[in-house]
N, C-alpha and C positions, 0 to 999 in steps of 0.2 A: 504494500500500500504506500509506504513512504517513498519507495523508488518510483512509483507511478506519479506521485505528486512532484517529485524531483524532475521527472521527465517533462511534465507540463511546464514547470517553472523554467526549465532550460530550453526546450524545443519551441514552445509556443510564445513565451514571454521574454526569454533572454535574461532572466534574473539569475545570474550565475552564483552570486553569493548565497542567495536563498536556496538555490538548488544544492549547493555544497552542504549547507546546514541540514537540509532534509536528508540528503544522502548520509551524512554523518549520523543522524538519528536512526536511519534504517540500519546502518552498519552496527550501531550499538545494540539495537534490538536483536539483530542476527547473532551477535556475539553471545548474547544471553540465552538465545533460543536454540541455536544450532551448534554442532561441533565444527571446529575449524576445517575448512575445505569443503563444506557443504555447497551444493550447487547454487543455493540462494545467494551466496557471496559473489558468485561470478557475475550475475546481473548487476549488482551494486558496483563492483569494480569496473565493469564495462561503462556504466553511466558516469562514474568518476572520470574515467578516461575521456569520455565524450565532452564533459565539462572542461577539463583541462585542455583538450584539443581546441575547443572554441575560444578558450582564453589564451591560446598560443603558448601554453606551457607544455611543450612537447615532451620533455623528459619525464615530467610527472604523468602525462597521458600514457606514454609508453610503459612506464612502471605499472600503472593500473591495468592496461590491456594485457600485459604479460602475466600479472596476477590472475586475471580472468582466464587466460590460456592455461595456466598451471592447473586451475580447478577443472576446467573443461576436459583437459587431458585425463584427469583422474576419475571423472564422474560420467563421461559420455562416450559413446562409441565414436570411432574416428570419422565416420561419415555423417555425423549429426550436423544439422545446419548451423548450430552455434559455433562450430569450428570455422566454417566459412566466413561467418560474420566477424569472428575474432581475428582470423588471419587478415581479412580485409582491413579491419581497423588498425592493426599493427602495420600493415603495408602502407596505409595512409600516413601514419606518423613517420615512418622511415622516409617516405617521399617528401613530407614537409620539412624533414631534417636533412634533406639532400642525400639520403642514403638510398640511392636509386636502385642499386643491385639488390639490396635487402628488400626494398619495397616490391620490386618485381618478383622476387622469390615468394614473398608472402601472398601477393595477388595471384600468382600461379596456383598456390595451394588453395586459396579461396575459390578460384574458378574451377579447379578440379573437383572440389566437393560440390559446388553448385551444379555443375554439369552431371555429376554422377547421381545426384539425388533428384534429378528432374525438377529443379527449381524453376520458378517463373523465369521465362527467357529474359525479361526485363532486368532481373537481378544479375544474370550472366552478362548482359550488355553493359550494365553499370560497372561490373568488375573489369570488363574489357577496356572501358574508358578510363579507369583508374590507372 
């Protein structure tokens, strides 16, 4: 629920400080509710990464997307759509940080997953343009 509020604050309104506060509250609730490494943390880390990407704090964004990837690797099968999204997010950050070879590698991983799970062709097209 807190993550959903954070999403609205970030995506729809651009209230980054408020989004970070809501995400912090979500994280604190998750810490009390779930064991470390639970899939619930992956979504929160991904949203943290999105906020920091929008704030152009790319190192922080990368840290959070990598935390998300660590959890996704431990909790989901390799062909799960969350892998594609996370790889794409990490690729975006590497691109923004001028790490073009790493960006390309992560976008290839994302595209491979999207093509193999028969995702919406628009998702694949978006990955091709990244």
